[in-house]
N, C-alpha and C positions, 0 to 999 in steps of 0.2 A: 807639448807643442813640438813640431818638427818642421824642418825647412825642406821644401821641394824645389829642386832646380829644373825649370822647364827649358830644355835645350832646343835650339832651332833644328827641326828635322830635315832630312833630305827631301826637298820639294821639287826636284826635277833632275833628270839625267844630265850629268856634266856641269851642274851648278855648284859653285864653291862658296858663294856668299849671296846674301840678299840685303836689300836696303829697307830700312824702317821708313815707311810712308806715313803711318799714323799710329799713335797710341790711343787705345780706347779705355785705358785705366791709368791711374797714377799711384805713386807710393802711398800706402795707407788705405787704399780702397779694399773693400771686401768683395771677393769674386766667388761666383758659383761654378760648379763643374760645367764645362762646355761653354763658358762665357768667352766672348771674343776679347783677346788681349791686344792684338796689334794687327796691322796690315803690312805685309812684307812684299816687296817688289823684286821680281826677277825677270829679266828680259822685258816683255811687255805684258806680263801677267801679274795681277795682285792676288796674293794668297792670304786668306784670313787665318790667323793663328788663334786657337782656342785652348784654354787651360783644361787639362784632364782632371784637375783636383779643385776643391773649394778651399778657401782660406783668405788670408790677408796678404796683399802685395807688399813686399819689403824691399825689393831691389828691382831695377829695370836696367837693361843692358846699355842703352844710349839714347840719343836724341833723334828726332826726325831727320832723315838724311844720312845717318850713319850706316855703314856697311857692316853686317854681322856675318861671320863665317858659319857655314853649316856645322852643326854639332856643338857650337858654343852656347853658353847660358844666355837666354833671352830675358828671363824673368825668374825671380825667386819668390816663392809663395810660402808663407808660414801656415801650416795646416794643424788641425786639431788632432789629438791622439799622440801615441808614442813615436810613431814614425810614418813617413809617407810611403805608400806601397810602391816599391820599385817596379819598373816595367820588366816583364819576363824577357830573359835573354834567349834569343832564338839560335838554333843550331847554325854554326858556321859564322856567327857574328862575333866581332871582337869588341871589347869594351872601349869606350872613348878614352882619349889620352889622359884625362884627369880622373878616370876611374868612376865617373858618374854613370847612372843607369841609362840604358838605351831609350830612345823615343818609343812611345807606345804605338801599336798599329793604328790607333785612331789618329795620332799625330801625323804618322807617315802618309796616311791616306787623305790628308787635307787637300781638297780640290781647289785649283785656282779659279777665282771669279773676278770678272772685270768690274772694278768700282768706277765705271764711267757711264755717261749718258750722252747719247748722240743728240745733237741739236745744231741748228744752223748757226754759222759764225756771226757774231754781233760785234760791231766795232764799239770801242769805248764811247765814241760820240753818240752812237745809237742808244747805248744804255743810258747816257745822261738825258737824252731827249725823252725816253720813256719815263724816267723819273720825273722830269719836269711836266710831262703830260699828265701823269697821275696826280701830281700836286695841283696843277691847274684845274683838273677835273674835279678834285675834292673841293677846291676853292669855289668853283661854280655851283656845286651842289649845296654847300653849307652857308655861303654868304647870301644875304638878301639881294633880291633883284635890284639893278641900278635904277636910280631915279630917272624919270623921263627926261630926255635931253630937250634942249631948246627947240629942236626941229620938230618936236611933237611926234616922234616915232612911237611913243608908248613904251611900256616896260619890256616887251619882247623885242630883242634885237634880231633883225633879219640879216641872214648871211648864208652863202652857199656852204655845203659840207666841207669843201676844200678850204675855204676861208676859216671855218670853225676849227678844223683840224690844225691848220697853221697857227691859229691863235692859241690853241691848247699847247702846242709844242713850244711856243714862245712864252707861255705863261701870261698871256694878255687877256684882260677882261674886256670883251667886246663892248660892254656898256660904256667903257671909257674912251672908245674910239669915235671921233667925230666924223660924220659923213654928210655930204651935201645931198645925197640921194635918199632912196627909201631903204637901202640896205648897205651893209659894210662890204667893201670890196678889197681886193689885194692892194690897190693903190692907197686906200685909206689906212691899211695896216702899215704900208711903207712910210707914209707921212707920219703916222704915230710913232714909229720906231725912230725916224729921223729926228723928230722933235725931242724925243727922250734920249738922245745920244746913242742910239743903236741898241739899247736894251731897255727892259721894263723899268729898271731902277735908275737908269741914266748913267750907270757905271758898268765897267767891264766885269767879266766873271771873276769871282773871288778865287784866290789860289787854293789848290788842294794840298793837303798834308803829304809830305814825303812818305813813301812806303818802302820797307825793306822786305823783300820776298825771297825766301830760300828756295833754290831750284832743286827739287827733289822728285822722286818717283818717276812718273811717265814723262814729265817735262824735262827731267835730267836725261832720260834715255833719248828723247827727241833731240835734245841739244847735242849729245854725244854722236848720235847717228848722222845728223845733218852735217856736223863739223867734219866727221870722218869721210862722208860722201864727197863734200866739196874739196877736202884736202887731197883725196886719193883719186878722184875721177875727173878727167878733163871733159867737162860738159860742153856740148854745143846745142843750141835750140833753134828749131825751124818752125815757123808759123805759116799756116795755110788757111785761106778763107774757103768756106763751104757754103753752098746754096742749099738751105734746108727747107725751102718752101714746100716742095712736094712731100718731103718726109714728115713735116708737121701736119700736112693735110691727111696723110696716111695714118699717122698716130691718132689724130682726132677721130677719124672714121673707125679705127679699131677700138678705141675707148668707148664709143657709143654702143658697141656690142660685145663688151668684155665679160659679161656674166659675173661669175664669182672671182675672176682674176683681178689682181691688183691693177690700179691705174698705171698705164704706161707713161713713163717719162722718156726723154731722149736717150738716157743711158743704156737701156737694153739694146737699142738699135746701134749705138756706137760700139758697144761691146761685140755685137754680131759682126759689124764691119771689121773690127780689129781681128777677130778670129779668122775671117776669110782672107784678110790681107796678110796675116802672119803665115798662112799656109804657103804663100808665095815668097815671103821675105822673112824666113825663120830666124835670121840673125838678130832680130829685135826681141824675140821671145827667148831670152838667154840669160844666164848668170855667169859672172866672171870671178873666178878665184884668183885674185891677182898675187897672192902669196905663192901659189904653185904654178901660176900662169896657164890656167886651164879654163877654156870657155865651154859651157854646156848649153847646147841648143835643145830646148825642151820640146818633146812631142806634143804635150798638152799645154794649153794656155790656162794657167792658174792665176786668175786676175785679182790683183790687190786693189781694193777700193779705198782710197785715202778718205778718211772720215773724220771730220772735226767733232770732238767731244768736249765735255766740260773740263776734262783733265788735259786735253791736248789731242794731237793727231794720232789716229790709230789706223791700221790697214788690215781689215778683215778680208778673207780670201774666198773668191768663188772658184771652186774646183772644176776643172774641165769645162771652162766657160765656152770654149769654141763649139761644143756639142749641144748646147742648150738653145731652146727657142727663146724668142723675146719674152713670151709669157713666163717661161721657167726662170729666165734671168730676172724679171721683175719680181717674181715670188722670192727668189733667193736674196735679192737686194733688201726686200722688206724683212725677211727672216733674220739676216745678219744685223740689220739695224735694230731690230727688236731685241736680239741677243745682247747687243752692246748696251742698250738702254736698261735691260733687266739685270745686267751683271752676269749673264750666263754664257758669254762667249768663251769657248775653250781655247787652250793653247794651239790646238791643231787648226783652229779657224783664224788664227792670227799669224801663221807661219807658212812658208813655202810658196809665196807668190813668185811668178816668173816675169810679170810686167804689171805696171800699176797705172790706174786711171784716177785722175783727180778732177773734181768738179766743184765749183762754188756757186753753181746755178745762176740765178739772175745777178749775183754779186760778182760774177767771174771776170769782169773787166773786158777789154778788147784783146788783150794778149797777156801772156805770162811766161815765166821761165822756171818751170818746176824743177825741183832737185830730185835726182835719181834715188830710188829706194835700194841702196846697196844690199846685196851684190848683183841686183838686176842691172841691165844695160840700157833700159829705156823707160820713159814715163810720159804719158799723154795728159795734158790739162785741157779741160773743156771750158771755153769762155762763153759769155752770154750771147743770146740770140738777139739780133737787132734788125729792124726794118730799114732797108737802104734803097736809095734810088740808083739803079744800075742800068747800063745799056746792054740789051740783048738783041742781037741781029739788027742793030741799027735803031731799035725802039727803046724808049725809056720806060722802065717798069719799076714798081716797088716790090722788092723781094726780101725774104727773111734770110739773113746771112749770119754765119757763126765762124769764129776762128778756133782752130785746134792748134795747140802748142806742143811740140814733140821735143823733149830733151833726150840726148843720147850720150853714151860713153864713147868718146872718139877713139879709144884704143881698140874697140870692138866693132863699132858701127861707123861706116863711111857716110859722108854727106849724100852721096848718090843713093845709098840704101835707104836713108831716112826720107829723102824726097820721093823716092819710088814708092815706099810704103804709104806715105800720105796721099799720093796720087791714086794708089789702089783703093784706099779708103774713100777718097773723094768720088771715084767712079761709082762706088756702091751707095754711098749716102745720098748722092744726088739722083739716083735711080732706085727708088724703093723696091721696084719689082725684082731687080737683080739682087738686092740686099736680102729679100725675104724668100727667094727661090731656093 
């Protein structure tokens, strides 16, 4: 038997250490060659570490959340045979400090893959409701139908789809709800809940168990980056309202004849407007090295798309977004989302943004104060579209309106610049012919 020391290889230029995000083995496990040992996090890329030998795991370097220096022992594997084959030493390389063998080429060529999946953000309350809904649905399917009530409605309870959905969310059996009419209405549900003390059981929700969650991996990077951004950048946020009635009509018309193109959302149009406005107000498409006090105004707009994933917020980048059509932008948005879902987003697709766009879609609220993605100097947040009653030329109309929130680094961008940039976007968004010309 022999002991093979698997050392953490160099997994990126300038990287001195990596964080243990997950172990896929434990001490005593039998592993085969090329089996995954651990996920290591560096910057915003998760790298899968695979063993080059087969054997039994006898030592592991640390716990999830620990930082491991490049070149140090990550795992020790006991192999069969007299000795483990050392990795060949290549010309010009120096042995590691402790005299152990160099990482093999297979180890050094380990490619980073993103262990995330894009999905729409869901609040804890939403999750609880879905759970309650599933439980109620199962109850309705498995329990016998309720006995006919005194009103003589029969075994089938009549109710609108909205009332049925609300009852499922609340965990209420409609057969237990009394009604004076021929069907259960929202007012009947209200009376039922009031009679039962505001809940099905007549009691409040039971307390949940306390949880202790270690902040590691992507969530730790997010925490560090957000804290650094708020600590070092003097933010100011400007909110402007946009009329998107004509733009929504244009979008609907284009989607009717889109062929093989992906369905257009508002994002490609907003990105197009950003690219045109930045040509006039380039100080927003910039990065600021506040250590050397140098601002770089970028010629191309490399747009970061703030994307909520299962692991946390990630920012894939659309290169040269200012030169792409709305169809090309829509295709690129879909491609990057799929790359994130499948774990194939590369490091180059997650770095180098010059300005960021964040959108929560219909959950976007009426206004927001986004945090700048350092070292950028500006970020735009898209809020939800709402129908509003507005006065236009003395006439009352119902229009589709949406707010955009722009946060800027006040060391680089003045209030006048930010306001002018938003007004330039407003003129384009509210006139789709100018936007798409």
